[in-house]
N, C-alpha and C positions, 0 to 999 in steps of 0.2 A: 408487328409479327416476329413470333420468336425465329430467331436466325438459326437454320439449320446444322446440325452438327456432322464432323466426321472425326472417327475416332482409332486410334493407334494406341497399342501400347508397348511402353518399356518400361526394364527395370533398373531399380539402384540410381536413381538422381534427384537431387532436388531442388525443389521448385518454390513458386513465390505465391502459388495459391492452393487453398486444400477445400475439397468438397466433404462435409461434413453434416451428420443427420446424427441427431440425439446426443451430442458432444463423443463422438465417435470419427476419427478420421476411416475413410473408406480409402481416398484414393490420392497421392499427391497428383496433381497436374496444371501442365503449364500449356500456353499457344505452342502451337510449331508452324516454324515457319514466317511468323511475323507476317500476315495477313498473305500467304502463300495464294491463294483464293485468286486473289487480286491480279498478280504478277502472272500466275500462270493461267489466266484466262485470258492470256494473250495470244496463247499457246494456239496451232492453226490446229484443225480437227483433223485433215487429211488434204494431200494437194488437190485428190477430186472434188471438186465445189458442185459436181453436179448430185453428188448422192447427198440424203438427207442427213443433217448433222449429226441427231442421235447413230443413226446407222452405221457413219463413220467412225464415232468412238467406238460403238459395239466391236468392229472390225477390230481397231487400234488396241480395244483392251484385250481383246484375245491375247496379244503379242505381248502383252506382259506377264502370262502364265509361267514366263519362263524365268520367271523373279525365284522359282524352285532351285534353277540352274545358278543362276547367281549366288545365292546363300550358299550353294554346295562348293562352288570357288571358293567364296570367302572362308569356310569352313577347313576346306581342305589347304589354304595358303596358310592361315593360323595353324593347324596340326602340324604341317610340315617344318613350321618354324619352331613348334617345340621340339619335334624329332632331332633336327640341325641341331639347336641348343643343346640336348643331351643333358648333363651336369648342371645347365644353369635355366632349368625349366621354370625354379619361381619366379624367375625374370621376364619370362616370356611376357606375360602381360601387361609389363612396363611395354614393349615394344610392339604391342597391338594396339596401334593410334591410327587415328584419320585427320588428317591435314594437321598433325603435330599435335593433338588432344587425346584425351580418353576416348574411349567411343561415348559413353553416356553423355559426356560434355556436347561432342560433336553431333548426338541428334536432338540435344536438346536446346541447341543452339543453330541447328539447320538452316542454311539459308541456300536457294535455286543457284547453282554455280552456272551463271550466264556465258562464261568464257568456254564451256567445256559443252554444254549444252543448250544453245541458244534458242529461247523459249519463240521466237518469231518464227521455228521452222515447224514442221507438222509433225504431231505426234508420231509418227510412223517414222519418220527420220530420226529423230529424238532417241527412239527406242533401236534403232537400226544403230545408232552411235554406240551406244550403252552395251547393245549385244557384241558388236566386234568387239569393243574395248575388251570384256569380259570376257569374251573367249580367246582373244590372245592371250590374256594374261595366261587362262587355262592352260593354253599349248604349250605356253612359256615355262609354264611350271613344271610341266608332263618333261620336258625336256632339259631341263634341270635338275630336275628332282631325279633324272634315270642318269644321268652322266653322274652326279654327285654321290648315288646311292652304290654303284659300280665302281666307283673309286673306293668308296667305305666301305663294300662290301669285302673288295680285294685283299684290304689293308686288316680287315678283320679276321680274316680268313690267314693271313703270314701271323698277325699278334696270337691267335689262337693256338697256332703250331708250337708257341712260346710260352705256353701256360698248362698247366694240369701236370700228371705224375711224370713220371720218367719212364713210364711204359709206354706212354702214347706222342711224349710233346718232342718237338724238334730239339735236336743235340747240337745244332749249329753254332749255337753262341755257349757252349760248355766245354765241346772236345778242344784240342787244340794237335798241331802235328805231332809236336813231338811226343804225344800220347799213345802213337802207334809207330808199329814197325813199317816202313815204307820203301817199294822198289824190291822186296823181296820174291822169289822166284817160289822159296819154299814156304817160308812162313807167312801168317798173318794176324793182326790182332782183332780180337772179339770184344765187345762192349756187353755188358754182363749187368741187366738189374735182380738186386738180391734184398730181399726183405731185411728190414732192421733188426729185426729178432733172430736173423740167419747168419748175420755177420762174422761170427765164428766158427759156424760149421763150412761156410765157404774158404773160410783161410785153412781150415783144415783138410776139406775134398777136393778143391778145384785140381790140383794138380793130379789126380787117381782117377777123374772124371773119364778122361780118356788116354792112349796113349799119344806120346809124344807131346804132350803139354810141357811147355817152357818152364823148370822151376823158378818160385820167386816171383814169377814174372805179372802176377796181379797187382793192381794198384785202384785206391779208390781216390777217383777224381771228382766226385760232386755226391750229394744226398739231398734228400727232403726228410718230409717228416715221415713217410714210412716206409723207405725204400734207399738205396746207395748204387750210383754205377761205377762198375768196378771194369778192369780192363783184363783181358787175359790173352797170352801170346803162346800159339801153336801151331804145329803141321798143318797145314792148308788140307792134307789128305785125311786128317783126323777129327775135321771140323761137324763135320755130321753125325758122327758120333758123339762129340761133347755136347752139341747142343740137345742132343736127345735126352743123354744122361742127365744135364744141367736143368731139362724142365720137369722131370721126376724127383729131383730136390728142389724144386720150388723157386730156381732159378731160370730169370728168362733171358734168353740172347737176345737181342736188339738185332735188326735187321740195318744194318749200316756201312757205308763204305766211304771211307775219306775222302772226298774231292776239293779241293780246296778254290778250285776256280767254281763249283758250283754253290759251295756257302757262302764265299764273296758276294756272287752275283744275286744271291735270298737277301743278303744284308743290305746291298746297293738297293734292290728294288723295293725292300720296307723301308730306307731312307728317302728313297724317290717319293713311292706314296703318301709316307706321311708328311713330307714336304708340299707338294700336291694337294694335299686336304687342306693344310693350312692355307695355303694361298687361296682355295676357292672358298674358305669359311667366309671370310669377310664379305668380300663382294655377294657372297649369296644371302648372308643375313640382310646386308642393304638392300640387297632387292626383293627378297620377302616381306620387307618393312616398306620399302614404297609401292608395293604391289598388292598388299593386302589393305593398305590406305586406300588405293585406286579402287578396288574390288569392294571394298565395303562402301565408299562414297557411293558408287555407280548405283550399288544393293539400294540403298538408302534414297535415291534419287529415283528410281523404281516403285520403292514403296509409296513416295508422294505423288509421281505420277498417277500411281494407282490409285490413291485416296482420291484426288483430282478427278480421274475420270469414273470413277465409280459413283461418286458422288453427284457429278453432272447427268451420270446415265440415271440417279434414282429420283433426284428432285428437280432436273430442267433447266435450264436456262433462263434468263440469266445466272451469271455464278452467282449462288448465296451462301457459300458456307464457311466454316472455320475449323480448321485441323486443332488437333488437341494431342497432346502424349500424356498416357495416365498410366502410375505406378499404383498397381494395385496392393492391397495389402492383404496376403493369401487368407485369412480368414476372414478377411471382407468380402471374397470375390462374389459370392452367389447373391450378399446384398447390394454390393455394387451393380450387379446386373440388373435386379428387381429395381433399384432406385433410376438406371438408367431407362429401362424400359418405360418406365411411370414416365419419364421425362420426354421422351421421345418418342413411343407407339404411336400418338397423331401423326408421325412423318411416314409411317410405311404401316397401315392397317394388316397387311398380309403377312408382314415378319410378327406383328403381334400377336396376331391368332395363332400363329406357329407357335410363339413362346407360351401362349398361355394355354394351347390344348397341348403342350409337348408332343407337337407332331415332328415327323420329318418331310421333308421336301425329295425327290429323287435327286441324287448327285449332289445333295449339300445337307448337312447336318445342321440338326439345331442350333450346337455351340459357333458354326460360323454364319449363320444368318442371323442380322438384329435389326431393328428400324434404323439404326444410325450404321455407317460405314467402319468396318473394323478390321484392323490386320496386326497382327500379333509381330513387332520386333525381339528378336531372340538374341541377346548379346552372350549368352554359355557357348562359346565357341569351341572349348577344348574340352578334350577325353584322354583325361591321362588315364596310364595304364599302369 
């Protein structure tokens, strides 16, 4: 009697067997879990022995529908690692490991972790263990991401103030105390942004833009590609007139009051945020690496459980199936499906009839249901913007 086969797909791995037809390689193929069906056959269907075994399996199988949630957690951890590494995104893939090896190697060498998920427990208990573990990772990720993002956002807001044109950027790291007339009841110093093309005009006219401007009080203290920042000293009661006339001549007076304590506090806040970010970066990356591995391993174990349960539901007891990993050649996908259908259509005549008739059954598309058990493993976890 031909042994029944359960199939699940994976991309980009090297194996020791090939399915060949007419000298064309259809798919790389290898056994999965090394007699997984024998080991997992020891798993109890359910603690409640009064229920029929197949009914218990159906109930337990429904619990594995949360596999989509598990995959979303795996993707979120991977994507957040890419976000945290920022300029080192090309190294993200190097950090996405499972048990210290790359994902494809882990999948192709998969062995059930007896310590984490004892197979002598019921399917219900095993699924609850995995669900609790992945849910905890998801909750911890939300908390850690929120804290780090707040810190990063506050730092970026301060850094953003120190870049840009002289019209908008912070002047805290540009001006000095000696640039201003301080502690005067009558005089004040203004900061004026002047386009570079208007430097000469400013030098000629600033003393006449309003009454009571201190002669020869203007000084260029900084410039960028488009404009320069000048100081000018005048009497306080002439400020409004000067501001209006300056605007008419395309000279923009910045709203700025020199306060040494506030400027010092801003610099200290930026230093503190930058230091805190560096302190959190290393531990956060390590946490992401460890918990990505844990989430990915949990997800693959759930995939294995689904293959096992669905195979028993499909083919009955005693357990008699072989799980395989297939790497399809994209150009041969359609042909591969035809070959697999011919090989295994005797296992499930209803599935074969659906494929032959190109019909759908309610709630299940033709692409999802075959005479063999099929689950896809997608290792494309990152979406770079």
